[in-house]
C-alpha positions, 0 to 999 in steps of 0.5 A: 520519444515518450511515446515509442517507449511506452509501446515498447513496455507495453508488450509481450517483448518487453515482458519476456526480455531478460533481467540484464536489459531490463534492468539496463532499460531502467537505469537509462529511462529511470520508467517506473509506470505505464497508463495500458488501456485495460478497465479492470486489473488481471487476474493473480494480480501482485504475485509474490510469496513471504519469506520463513527466514525474512521474518524470523531475521527481522525478528534478530534485527529488532533488537537493535537500535537502529532497526527501522524497516522500510514505512510506505508513510514515513509519518506514521510513527508519529500520528500514533504516537500523539494518538497513543496521548490520548487513548487507553490502547491503539487498535491498528488493522494493517490491510495488505502487511507483507513482512512483520516489520511494520509490527515490530517496529510499531510495537517496540516504540507504542506502548499500546499498540494492538496491531491486526494484520492481514494480507494474502491466506499463505500470508496468513498462516505464515505470520499465525505461526510466527506469533505462536512462536514467539508469544507475539501477544499484541498481534493478531491475524486476522486469518479468514477476514471476517473479525477483529473489525470492531472498535477499530483506530487505524486502517492503514492500507500501505501502497495496498489499494491500488493492487485491489481489483475490489478495492471498494468492496474491501472500503465497504466492508469496513466501513460497515465497522467505521474505523476512526481513520483511514491512511492511504499511503504510497498510492498513485493519484491523478487529476485531469479535466479530461476523464474522472475514471480510474486509470490502469498502469503496468508497472515495471521496476521489477521485472521480470516481475510485470505487476497492474496497479490503479491510478486512481482519479484523486477527486472522485476517490476522495467524494467516495470517501466523503460520501461515506463519511470520510473527510481528508485531514491531511494530504501529502506527496510520497517521496519513500521511491528514490528516482520515481517520476510520471515524465512520459504520462499523458500531459492532459493530466493536470497532477499525477503522482504518488500521495498519502491520504488521512482521512478521519470518520465525521463521528 
């Protein structure tokens, strides 16, 4: 059955479905991703805009005691709090940061945080304007992706690395500065006896927005990180998305799931 469903999802006809029908389809089958035969991610992948008014709303809500944003790595605050106990500062670089809510939450709960924001150019411009308006002194926006890389304690890819066409180039840029820890969260990985390459997925749960993402080979990715001095310290299944599953995937894979990986630099 899933063979025919997958073929339908891969068709242009599915992409053009009215939202009402695509939502019905998702509600019935609860399929998030389908494997494609693409070899590279499409250009202009993951199109989106940053809402200025939404950022202002986050700032208002952050004053509430109950304020807690969506966090792709549920153990992030605990990890940083433990690090804060033995450090005079926490230089935290958020690559693909999107909204300002994570900064607000971490800044509220950590006294030694220096938060560095980076995303698409128009995102950076919005957050830089908000930073100036609100005098967020512990927030820096790496506008040109050309600074703020030295002495990083944490480099954080919160559900972002799988959407980067040139993710190895990005990582190798950071490797030169030797961040102490690299967190890759809410990211799809797989293991297989038949394949060691990354697979490109079509993501449909946000229809009519269609995204494409890497399904990373777990062994190959960890070996790549280790070859650059980063060794896996912690791995856990990511369960922040309700009903996430891979039931329609190739049964030859030994393992397919969302993972959180924490790497330490071998000093």
